[in-house]
C-alpha positions in Angstrom: 21.4 14.0 25.6 19.7 16.7 27.6 16.3 17.5 29.2 14.1 20.2 27.7 10.9 22.0 28.3 8.3 22.5 25.6 9.2 26.2 25.1 12.9 25.3 24.7 12.0 22.7 22.0 9.7 25.2 20.3 12.7 27.5 19.9 15.2 24.9 18.9 13.1 22.8 16.4 12.5 25.5 13.8 16.2 26.4 13.7 17.8 23.0 13.6 15.2 20.7 12.0 13.0 23.1 10.0 9.8 22.2 11.9 7.3 25.1 12.3 6.8 26.1 15.9 3.1 25.6 15.6 3.4 21.8 14.9 6.2 21.1 17.4 3.7 20.3 20.2 1.8 17.8 18.0 5.0 16.1 16.8 6.4 15.9 20.3 3.2 14.4 21.6 3.2 11.7 18.8 6.9 10.9 19.7 5.9 10.5 23.4 3.0 8.3 22.3 5.3 6.1 20.2 7.7 5.8 23.2 10.6 7.5 21.4 10.6 10.5 23.8 10.1 10.4 27.5 8.2 13.0 29.5 7.6 13.8 33.1 5.8 16.6 35.0 7.9 18.2 37.7 6.0 20.9 39.6 4.2 22.9 37.0 6.6 22.2 34.2 6.7 19.3 31.7 10.2 18.0 30.8 11.1 16.0 27.7 14.1 13.8 26.9 15.3 11.0 24.7 18.6 9.3 25.5 20.2 7.2 22.8 20.9 4.3 25.3 17.1 3.8 25.9 16.6 3.2 22.1 19.6 0.8 22.1 18.2 -1.1 25.0 14.7 -1.3 23.5 16.2 -2.7 20.2 18.3 -5.2 22.1 15.3 -6.3 24.1 13.2 -6.7 20.9 16.1 -8.6 19.2 16.3 -11.0 22.2 12.6 -11.5 22.1 12.5 -12.3 18.4 15.5 -14.6 18.7 13.8 -16.6 21.5 10.6 -16.8 19.4 12.7 -18.0 16.5 14.4 -20.7 18.6 11.0 -21.8 20.0 9.5 -22.0 16.4 12.5 -24.0 15.2 12.1 -26.5 18.1 8.4 -26.8 17.2 9.2 -27.3 13.6 11.7 -30.1 14.5 9.2 -31.8 16.8 6.6 -31.7 14.1 9.0 -33.1 11.5 9.8 -35.9 13.9 6.1 -36.7 14.5 5.5 -36.7 10.7 8.4 -39.2 10.3 7.0 -41.3 13.1 3.5 -41.2 11.6 4.8 -42.3 8.2 6.2 -45.5 9.7 3.8 -48.3 9.0 2.0 -46.2 6.3 4.3 -46.9 3.4 2.5 -47.5 0.2 2.6 -51.3 -0.1 0.3 -53.7 -1.8 -1.1 -54.9 1.5 -1.9 -51.3 2.6 -3.6 -50.6 -0.7 -5.7 -53.7 -0.3 -6.7 -52.7 3.2 -7.6 -49.2 2.1 -9.8 -50.6 -0.7 -11.4 -53.0 1.9 -12.0 -50.1 4.2 -13.6 -48.0 1.4 -15.8 -51.0 0.5 -16.9 -51.5 4.1 -17.7 -47.8 4.5 -19.8 -47.9 1.4 -21.6 -51.1 2.7 -22.2 -49.3 6.0 -23.9 -46.4 4.2 -26.1 -48.9 2.2 -27.1 -50.6 5.4 -28.0 -47.3 7.1 -30.1 -46.4 4.1 -31.9 -49.8 4.3 -32.5 -49.3 8.0 -34.0 -45.9 7.3 -36.2 -47.5 4.7 -37.7 -49.8 7.3 -37.8 -47.1 10.0 -41.6 -47.1 10.1 -41.5 -50.7 11.5 -39.2 -49.7 14.4 -41.1 -50.2 17.7 -39.6 -47.0 19.1 -40.8 -45.0 16.1 -44.2 -46.6 16.3 -44.5 -45.7 20.0 -43.4 -42.2 19.3 -46.0 -41.9 16.5 -48.7 -43.2 18.9 -47.7 -40.5 21.5 -47.8 -37.8 18.8 -51.2 -39.0 17.6 -52.5 -39.0 21.2 -51.3 -35.4 21.7 -52.8 -34.3 18.4 -56.2 -36.0 19.2 -56.3 -34.3 22.5 -55.5 -30.9 20.9 -58.2 -31.5 18.2 -60.8 -32.3 20.8 -59.8 -29.3 22.9 -60.3 -27.0 19.8 -63.6 -28.8 19.1 -64.7 -28.0 22.6 -63.6 -24.4 22.1 -65.7 -24.2 18.9 -68.8 -25.6 20.7 -68.3 -23.1 23.5 -68.1 -20.2 21.1 -71.2 -21.5 19.2 -73.1 -21.7 22.5 -72.0 -18.2 23.5 -73.0 -16.8 20.1 -76.5 -18.5 20.3 -77.1 -16.9 23.8 -75.6 -13.5 23.0 -77.0 -12.9 19.5 -79.8 -15.4 19.2 -78.4 -17.0 16.1 -79.5 -20.5 15.0 -76.9 -23.2 15.1 -77.2 -23.9 11.4 -76.6 -20.3 10.5 -73.5 -20.1 12.7 -72.2 -23.3 11.1 -72.9 -21.9 7.6 -71.2 -18.5 8.3 -68.0 -20.0 9.7 -67.8 -23.0 7.3 -68.3 -25.6 10.1 -69.5 -28.9 8.6 -72.7 -30.5 9.7 -71.0 -33.7 10.9 -68.5 -31.7 13.1 -67.9 -33.6 16.3 -65.2 -34.8 18.7 -62.6 -37.3 17.5 -63.0 -40.7 19.1 
């Protein structure tokens, strides 16, 4: 119940608590970090203290906090129990409910079968056919663009190196009937 400086504690600790004077500073710093000892700098000196009432108040505050959390959790639990009981109303295991559950399962299975059948006839869907037409159009344009590029490179190679067209076709594996897609 007093205020001390570091050098005072370094003198007292070895005598009363058996702590070596070399480790007093480290232990004191860890106590300050844990909030068990308070410290303040006044002028050029550091002062340390730990009053029992502070620890008591900290424990009381923690106890009140935990009690409020417990009360809140208890209320949540009761509310959940009530909602479970409310949800169980109308869901009792009766023959009618069992029949409805079976009917629901059968309808879900039928829905899956119908989806599979729709997927089977997907190629006949007008939207899918239109999408395929658009994809084919893009692919045809791309193929013609690459054909144009190949003809440009063949023309450049003929001018630059003086190769015959048949020799270029043979070297690069270009078929004789290579032409644009109509």
